[in-house]
DSSP file (Angstrom, degrees, kcal/mol; ACC not computed):
  #  RESIDUE AA STRUCTURE BP1 BP2  ACC     N-H-->O    O-->H-N    N-H-->O    O-->H-N    TCO  KAPPA ALPHA  PHI   PSI    X-CA   Y-CA   Z-CA
    1    1 A M              0   0    0      0, 0.0     2,-0.1     0, 0.0     0, 0.0   0.000 360.0 360.0 360.0 128.3   22.8  104.7  -14.1
    2    2 A A        -     0   0    0      1,-0.1     0, 0.0     2,-0.1     0, 0.0  -0.465 360.0-111.4 -77.6 150.5   24.1  108.1  -13.2
    3    3 A S     >  -     0   0    0     -2,-0.1     4,-2.6     1,-0.1     5,-0.2  -0.327  33.9-105.2 -69.4 159.8   24.1  109.4   -9.7
    4    4 A P  H  > S+     0   0    0      0, 0.0     4,-2.6     0, 0.0     5,-0.2   0.895 123.3  52.5 -54.3 -40.3   21.6  112.3   -8.9
    5    5 A L  H  > S+     0   0    0      1,-0.2     4,-2.6     2,-0.2     5,-0.2   0.931 109.8  47.0 -64.7 -45.2   24.5  114.8   -8.9
    6    6 A Q  H  > S+     0   0    0      1,-0.2     4,-2.6     2,-0.2    -1,-0.2   0.899 113.0  50.5 -61.6 -40.1   25.7  113.6  -12.4
    7    7 A A  H  X S+     0   0    0     -4,-2.6     4,-2.5     2,-0.2     5,-0.3   0.924 110.8  48.6 -66.6 -40.0   22.1  113.8  -13.7
    8    8 A V  H  X>S+     0   0    0     -4,-2.6     4,-2.9    -5,-0.2     5,-1.2   0.950 113.8  46.4 -63.8 -46.9   21.7  117.3  -12.3
    9    9 A K  H  <5S+     0   0    0     -4,-2.6     4,-0.5     3,-0.2    -1,-0.2   0.881 115.2  46.4 -60.5 -39.9   24.9  118.4  -13.8
   10   10 A A  H  <5S+     0   0    0     -4,-2.6    -1,-0.2    -5,-0.2    -2,-0.2   0.895 122.9  32.5 -69.7 -40.5   24.2  116.8  -17.2
   11   11 A R  H  <5S+     0   0    0     -4,-2.5    -2,-0.2    -5,-0.2    -3,-0.2   0.832 138.1  13.5 -86.9 -35.2   20.6  118.1  -17.5
   12   12 A F  T  <5S-     0   0    0     -4,-2.9     2,-0.3    -5,-0.3    -3,-0.2   0.557  84.8-129.5-122.5 -15.3   20.8  121.5  -15.8
   13   13 A G  S   <S+     0   0    0     -5,-1.2     2,-0.3    -4,-0.5    -4,-0.2  -0.084  83.2  20.1  89.6 -40.0   24.4  122.4  -15.3
   14   14 A S  S  > S-     0   0    0     -2,-0.3     4,-1.5    -6,-0.3     5,-0.1  -0.989  76.4-112.2-157.0 161.1   24.0  123.2  -11.6
   15   15 A K  H  > S+     0   0    0     -2,-0.3     4,-2.9     1,-0.2     5,-0.2   0.877 116.3  58.8 -64.8 -36.3   21.7  122.6   -8.6
   16   16 A E  H  > S+     0   0    0      1,-0.2     4,-2.3     2,-0.2    -1,-0.2   0.875 103.6  50.7 -64.4 -37.0   20.8  126.3   -8.7
   17   17 A A  H  > S+     0   0    0      2,-0.2     4,-1.2     1,-0.2    -1,-0.2   0.887 111.1  48.9 -64.6 -39.3   19.5  126.0  -12.2
   18   18 A L  H >X S+     0   0    0     -4,-1.5     4,-2.4     2,-0.2     3,-0.5   0.939 110.8  49.9 -63.7 -46.0   17.4  122.9  -11.2
   19   19 A V  H 3X S+     0   0    0     -4,-2.9     4,-3.1     1,-0.2    -2,-0.2   0.905 108.4  54.1 -59.7 -42.0   16.0  124.9   -8.2
   20   20 A N  H 3< S+     0   0    0     -4,-2.3    -1,-0.2    -5,-0.2    -2,-0.2   0.811 111.9  43.8 -62.4 -28.5   15.1  127.8  -10.5
   21   21 A K  H << S+     0   0    0     -4,-1.2     4,-0.3    -3,-0.5    -2,-0.2   0.816 119.0  42.2 -84.5 -33.2   13.2  125.4  -12.7
   22   22 A V  H >X S+     0   0    0     -4,-2.4     3,-1.7     1,-0.1     4,-1.0   0.896  99.7  71.6 -79.7 -40.6   11.4  123.6   -9.9
   23   23 A A  G >< S+     0   0    0     -4,-3.1     3,-0.7     1,-0.3    -1,-0.1   0.834  95.2  49.6 -50.5 -45.3   10.6  126.5   -7.6
   24   24 A P  G 34 S+     0   0    0      0, 0.0    -1,-0.3     0, 0.0    -2,-0.1   0.741 108.6  56.0 -70.6 -18.6    7.8  128.1   -9.8
   25   25 A L  G <4 S+     0   0    0     -3,-1.7     2,-0.2    -4,-0.3    -2,-0.2   0.747  98.6  73.5 -80.3 -25.0    6.1  124.7  -10.1
   26   26 A L  S << S-     0   0    0     -4,-1.0     2,-0.3    -3,-0.7    27,-0.0  -0.561  80.7-118.8 -97.1 156.1    5.7  124.1   -6.3
   27   27 A D        -     0   0    0     -2,-0.2     2,-0.3     1,-0.0    -2,-0.1  -0.687  31.8-158.9 -85.0 142.2    3.5  125.6   -3.8
   28   28 A R        -     0   0    0     -2,-0.3     6,-0.1     1,-0.1     5,-0.0  -0.740  31.0 -80.9-114.8 169.4    5.2  127.5   -1.0
   29   29 A R    >   -     0   0    0     -2,-0.3     3,-1.6     1,-0.1    -1,-0.1  -0.380  40.4-122.6 -66.3 144.7    4.1  128.5    2.5
   30   30 A P  T 3  S+     0   0    0      0, 0.0    -1,-0.1     0, 0.0    -2,-0.0   0.834 111.6  45.6 -63.1 -30.1    2.0  131.7    2.4
   31   31 A D  T 3  S+     0   0    0      2,-0.1     2,-0.4     0, 0.0    -2,-0.1   0.404  93.2 102.2 -89.9   4.4    4.4  133.5    4.8
   32   32 A E    <   -     0   0    0     -3,-1.6     2,-0.1     1,-0.0    -4,-0.1  -0.749  65.1-137.1 -96.5 131.9    7.5  132.5    2.9
   33   33 A T     >  -     0   0    0     -2,-0.4     4,-2.5     1,-0.1     5,-0.2  -0.354  26.4-109.7 -76.5 162.9    9.4  134.8    0.5
   34   34 A D  H  > S+     0   0    0      1,-0.2     4,-2.3     2,-0.2     5,-0.2   0.907 119.1  50.1 -61.3 -41.6   10.7  133.7   -2.8
   35   35 A D  H  > S+     0   0    0      2,-0.2     4,-2.6     1,-0.2    -1,-0.2   0.920 110.7  48.8 -64.8 -43.4   14.3  133.9   -1.7
   36   36 A A  H  > S+     0   0    0      1,-0.2     4,-2.4     2,-0.2    -2,-0.2   0.921 111.6  50.5 -62.9 -41.0   13.6  131.9    1.5
   37   37 A F  H  X S+     0   0    0     -4,-2.5     4,-2.2     2,-0.2    -2,-0.2   0.914 111.2  47.5 -61.8 -44.1   11.8  129.3   -0.6
   38   38 A R  H  X S+     0   0    0     -4,-2.3     4,-1.9     1,-0.2    -1,-0.2   0.893 111.2  51.8 -63.2 -41.8   14.7  129.0   -3.0
   39   39 A D  H  X S+     0   0    0     -4,-2.6     4,-0.8     2,-0.2    -2,-0.2   0.897 109.8  49.0 -60.5 -41.7   17.1  128.8    0.0
   40   40 A R  H >< S+     0   0    0     -4,-2.4     3,-0.6     1,-0.2     4,-0.2   0.885 110.2  51.3 -69.9 -35.7   15.1  125.9    1.5
   41   41 A L  H >< S+     0   0    0     -4,-2.2     3,-1.4     1,-0.2    -1,-0.2   0.822 100.5  63.3 -70.7 -29.0   15.0  124.1   -1.9
   42   42 A M  H 3< S+     0   0    0     -4,-1.9    -1,-0.2     1,-0.3    -2,-0.2   0.769 100.7  53.7 -63.1 -23.3   18.8  124.4   -2.1
   43   43 A R  T << S+     0   0    0     -4,-0.8    -1,-0.3    -3,-0.6    -2,-0.2   0.515  89.0  97.4 -88.6  -4.9   19.0  122.2    1.0
   44   44 A V  S <  S-     0   0    0     -3,-1.4    -3,-0.0    -4,-0.2     2,-0.0  -0.517  85.9 -97.9 -80.3 153.4   16.9  119.5   -0.5
   45   45 A S     >  -     0   0    0     -2,-0.2     4,-2.3     1,-0.1     5,-0.2  -0.292  24.2-119.5 -71.2 156.4   18.7  116.5   -2.1
   46   46 A N  H  > S+     0   0    0      1,-0.2     4,-2.5     2,-0.2     5,-0.2   0.890 112.7  54.5 -58.3 -43.8   19.3  116.3   -5.7
   47   47 A A  H  > S+     0   0    0      1,-0.2     4,-2.0     2,-0.2    -1,-0.2   0.890 108.4  48.3 -61.9 -39.7   17.3  113.1   -6.1
   48   48 A K  H  > S+     0   0    0      2,-0.2     4,-2.8     1,-0.2     5,-0.2   0.922 110.3  52.2 -69.0 -42.6   14.3  114.6   -4.4
   49   49 A L  H  X S+     0   0    0     -4,-2.3     4,-2.4     1,-0.2    -2,-0.2   0.902 109.0  49.5 -59.7 -39.3   14.4  117.7   -6.6
   50   50 A L  H  X S+     0   0    0     -4,-2.5     4,-2.3     2,-0.2    -1,-0.2   0.901 111.8  48.7 -63.9 -39.5   14.6  115.5   -9.7
   51   51 A R  H  X S+     0   0    0     -4,-2.0     4,-2.4     2,-0.2    -2,-0.2   0.892 111.2  50.1 -65.4 -40.3   11.5  113.5   -8.5
   52   52 A L  H  X S+     0   0    0     -4,-2.8     4,-2.6     2,-0.2     5,-0.2   0.921 111.3  48.5 -64.6 -45.9    9.6  116.7   -7.7
   53   53 A L  H  X S+     0   0    0     -4,-2.4     4,-2.6    -5,-0.2     5,-0.2   0.940 112.3  48.7 -59.5 -46.9   10.4  118.1  -11.2
   54   54 A E  H  X S+     0   0    0     -4,-2.3     4,-2.1     1,-0.2    -2,-0.2   0.920 112.7  48.1 -60.2 -45.2    9.3  114.8  -12.8
   55   55 A R  H  X S+     0   0    0     -4,-2.4     4,-2.5     1,-0.2    -1,-0.2   0.912 113.1  46.7 -63.3 -44.7    6.1  114.7  -10.8
   56   56 A E  H  X S+     0   0    0     -4,-2.6     4,-2.8     1,-0.2     5,-0.2   0.884 110.7  52.4 -67.7 -37.5    5.2  118.3  -11.6
   57   57 A E  H  X S+     0   0    0     -4,-2.6     4,-2.3    -5,-0.2    -1,-0.2   0.890 110.4  48.0 -65.3 -38.6    5.9  117.9  -15.3
   58   58 A I  H  X S+     0   0    0     -4,-2.1     4,-2.4    -5,-0.2     5,-0.5   0.927 113.4  49.2 -62.9 -45.9    3.6  114.8  -15.5
   59   59 A L  H  X>S+     0   0    0     -4,-2.5     4,-2.0     1,-0.2     5,-1.7   0.932 114.1  43.8 -62.6 -45.3    0.9  116.8  -13.6
   60   60 A R  H  <5S+     0   0    0     -4,-2.8    -1,-0.2     3,-0.2    -2,-0.2   0.895 118.1  44.3 -67.4 -38.6    1.1  119.8  -15.9
   61   61 A S  H  <5S+     0   0    0     -4,-2.3    -2,-0.2    -5,-0.2    -1,-0.2   0.908 123.9  31.5 -75.6 -39.6    1.3  117.8  -19.1
   62   62 A K  H  <5S+     0   0    0     -4,-2.4    -3,-0.2    -5,-0.2    -2,-0.2   0.841 138.9  10.7 -86.3 -39.1   -1.5  115.3  -18.4
   63   63 A F  T  <5S-     0   0    0     -4,-2.0     2,-0.5    -5,-0.5    -3,-0.2   0.671  80.2-136.5-121.0 -26.0   -3.9  117.2  -16.2
   64   64 A G  S   <S+     0   0    0     -5,-1.7     2,-0.3    -6,-0.2    -4,-0.1  -0.255  77.5  12.0  95.3 -46.2   -2.9  120.9  -16.3
   65   65 A S  S  > S-     0   0    0     -2,-0.5     4,-1.8    -6,-0.2     5,-0.1  -0.969  75.9-105.7-156.5 167.3   -3.4  121.5  -12.5
   66   66 A R  H  > S+     0   0    0     -2,-0.3     4,-2.7     1,-0.2     5,-0.2   0.845 119.3  57.5 -67.1 -33.3   -3.9  119.7   -9.2
   67   67 A E  H  > S+     0   0    0      2,-0.2     4,-2.2     1,-0.2    -1,-0.2   0.911 106.0  47.7 -61.2 -44.9   -7.5  120.8   -9.3
   68   68 A A  H  > S+     0   0    0      2,-0.2     4,-2.0     1,-0.2    -1,-0.2   0.880 112.8  49.3 -62.7 -39.5   -8.1  119.1  -12.6
   69   69 A L  H  X S+     0   0    0     -4,-1.8     4,-2.3     2,-0.2    -2,-0.2   0.920 110.4  50.1 -66.5 -42.9   -6.4  115.9  -11.3
   70   70 A A  H  X S+     0   0    0     -4,-2.7     4,-2.5     1,-0.2    -2,-0.2   0.874 109.0  53.5 -60.8 -38.5   -8.6  116.0   -8.1
   71   71 A D  H  X S+     0   0    0     -4,-2.2     4,-2.6     2,-0.2    -1,-0.2   0.921 109.1  48.2 -64.8 -43.0  -11.7  116.4  -10.3
   72   72 A Q  H  X S+     0   0    0     -4,-2.0     4,-2.1     2,-0.2    -2,-0.2   0.904 112.1  48.0 -62.9 -42.5  -10.8  113.3  -12.3
   73   73 A I  H  X S+     0   0    0     -4,-2.3     4,-2.8     2,-0.2     5,-0.2   0.912 111.3  51.2 -63.3 -44.0  -10.1  111.3   -9.3
   74   74 A T  H  X>S+     0   0    0     -4,-2.5     4,-3.0     1,-0.2     5,-0.8   0.915 110.6  48.8 -57.9 -45.0  -13.4  112.4   -7.7
   75   75 A E  H  X5S+     0   0    0     -4,-2.6     4,-0.9     1,-0.2    -1,-0.2   0.890 113.9  46.7 -63.9 -39.3  -15.3  111.5  -10.9
   76   76 A Q  H  <5S+     0   0    0     -4,-2.1    -2,-0.2    -5,-0.2    -1,-0.2   0.899 120.9  37.0 -69.4 -41.3  -13.6  108.0  -10.9
   77   77 A K  H  <5S+     0   0    0     -4,-2.8    -2,-0.2    -5,-0.2    -3,-0.2   0.930 132.9  21.6 -79.4 -46.8  -14.2  107.3   -7.3
   78   78 A A  H  <5S-     0   0    0     -4,-3.0    -3,-0.2     2,-0.3    -2,-0.1   0.693  89.8-132.9 -99.4 -21.5  -17.7  108.9   -6.7
   79   79 A G  S  <<S+     0   0    0     -4,-0.9     2,-0.3    -5,-0.8    -4,-0.2   0.574  83.0  47.1  79.7   6.7  -19.0  108.9  -10.3
   80   80 A R  S    S-     0   0    0     -6,-0.6     2,-0.4     2,-0.0    -2,-0.3  -0.958 104.8 -66.2-162.2 173.9  -20.2  112.5   -9.8
   81   81 A A        +     0   0    0     -2,-0.3     2,-0.4    -3,-0.1   -10,-0.0  -0.588  49.0 179.1 -73.5 130.5  -19.0  115.8   -8.5
   82   82 A D     >  -     0   0    0     -2,-0.4     4,-2.3     1,-0.1     5,-0.2  -0.914  16.0-165.4-137.3 105.6  -18.4  115.6   -4.7
   83   83 A A  H  > S+     0   0    0     -2,-0.4     4,-2.5     1,-0.2     5,-0.2   0.847  88.7  51.5 -59.6 -38.9  -17.2  118.8   -3.0
   84   84 A D  H  > S+     0   0    0      2,-0.2     4,-2.1     1,-0.2    -1,-0.2   0.927 112.4  44.9 -67.4 -44.2  -16.2  117.1    0.2
   85   85 A L  H  > S+     0   0    0      2,-0.2     4,-2.4     1,-0.2    -2,-0.2   0.901 112.6  52.5 -68.4 -38.5  -14.1  114.4   -1.5
   86   86 A R  H  X S+     0   0    0     -4,-2.3     4,-2.3     2,-0.2    -2,-0.2   0.925 109.8  48.7 -62.0 -45.7  -12.5  117.0   -3.8
   87   87 A A  H  X S+     0   0    0     -4,-2.5     4,-0.7     1,-0.2    -1,-0.2   0.894 111.7  49.4 -60.8 -38.2  -11.5  119.1   -0.8
   88   88 A K  H >< S+     0   0    0     -4,-2.1     3,-0.7     1,-0.2    -2,-0.2   0.894 111.3  49.7 -67.0 -40.9  -10.0  116.1    1.0
   89   89 A L  H >< S+     0   0    0     -4,-2.4     3,-1.9     1,-0.2    -2,-0.2   0.873 102.6  60.5 -64.0 -39.9   -8.1  115.2   -2.2
   90   90 A L  H 3< S+     0   0    0     -4,-2.3    -1,-0.2     1,-0.3    -2,-0.2   0.711  97.7  60.4 -65.4 -19.1   -6.7  118.7   -2.6
   91   91 A R  T << S+     0   0    0     -3,-0.7    -1,-0.3    -4,-0.7    -2,-0.2   0.545  90.5  90.9 -84.2  -4.1   -5.0  118.3    0.8
   92   92 A Q  S <  S-     0   0    0     -3,-1.9    -3,-0.0    -4,-0.2     2,-0.0  -0.480  87.6 -97.3 -86.1 160.1   -3.0  115.4   -0.4
   93   93 A S     >  -     0   0    0     -2,-0.1     4,-2.5     1,-0.1     5,-0.2  -0.294  30.6-113.6 -71.7 160.5    0.5  115.6   -2.0
   94   94 A T  H  > S+     0   0    0      1,-0.2     4,-2.3     2,-0.2     5,-0.2   0.905 117.2  55.1 -59.9 -41.4    0.9  115.6   -5.7
   95   95 A G  H  > S+     0   0    0      1,-0.2     4,-2.2     2,-0.2    -1,-0.2   0.891 108.7  47.4 -59.1 -41.7    2.6  112.3   -5.6
   96   96 A R  H  > S+     0   0    0      2,-0.2     4,-2.7     1,-0.2    -1,-0.2   0.914 110.4  51.9 -67.3 -42.8   -0.3  110.7   -3.7
   97   97 A L  H  X S+     0   0    0     -4,-2.5     4,-2.2     2,-0.2    -2,-0.2   0.899 109.3  49.8 -62.5 -39.6   -2.8  112.1   -6.1
   98   98 A L  H  X S+     0   0    0     -4,-2.3     4,-2.3     2,-0.2    -1,-0.2   0.910 112.0  48.3 -61.3 -44.4   -0.9  110.8   -9.1
   99   99 A S  H  X S+     0   0    0     -4,-2.2     4,-2.6     1,-0.2    -2,-0.2   0.910 111.0  50.8 -65.5 -39.9   -0.8  107.3   -7.5
  100  100 A M  H  X S+     0   0    0     -4,-2.7     4,-2.7     2,-0.2     5,-0.2   0.895 110.3  49.4 -63.8 -41.2   -4.5  107.4   -6.6
  101  101 A H  H  X S+     0   0    0     -4,-2.2     4,-1.9    -5,-0.2    -1,-0.2   0.910 111.1  50.0 -65.6 -41.2   -5.4  108.3  -10.2
  102  102 A K  H  X S+     0   0    0     -4,-2.3     4,-1.2     2,-0.2    -2,-0.2   0.942 113.7  45.4 -60.8 -47.1   -3.2  105.5  -11.5
  103  103 A A  H  X S+     0   0    0     -4,-2.6     4,-0.7     1,-0.2     3,-0.3   0.908 112.9  49.0 -64.4 -41.5   -4.9  103.0   -9.1
  104  104 A A  H  < S+     0   0    0     -4,-2.7     3,-0.5     1,-0.2    -1,-0.2   0.828 106.0  58.3 -69.8 -27.2   -8.3  104.2   -9.9
  105  105 A K  H  < S+     0   0    0     -4,-1.9    -1,-0.2     1,-0.2    -2,-0.2   0.841 100.9  57.5 -65.5 -32.6   -7.6  103.9  -13.7
  106  106 A K  H  <        0   0    0     -4,-1.2    -1,-0.2    -3,-0.3    -2,-0.2   0.733 360.0 360.0 -74.9 -19.2   -6.8  100.2  -13.3
  107  107 A R     <        0   0    0     -4,-0.7    -1,-0.3    -3,-0.5    -2,-0.2   0.484 360.0 360.0 -78.2 360.0  -10.2   99.4  -11.8
């Protein structure tokens, strides 16, 4: 198994290239500039950046958006559209939403 640094270098060439690929997929703070956001991501570990990229790619390929994923979880849990549950779900992280969907699918 390759280390996170080896994986980044093999797949992207550099950490900067990985950050450039991950940055558009993630939500940033409303008051944060693009450069500040990229600088903040450059300080994140390679392993976490790889996990974030994997999660966001799964989200985009299977569901399209966080809203669509939240709608599916709401339908599975409540059996109908529920605005309050949907709003609560949208405050959760993408990783948590994917885990909730996986758990709800097993039931």
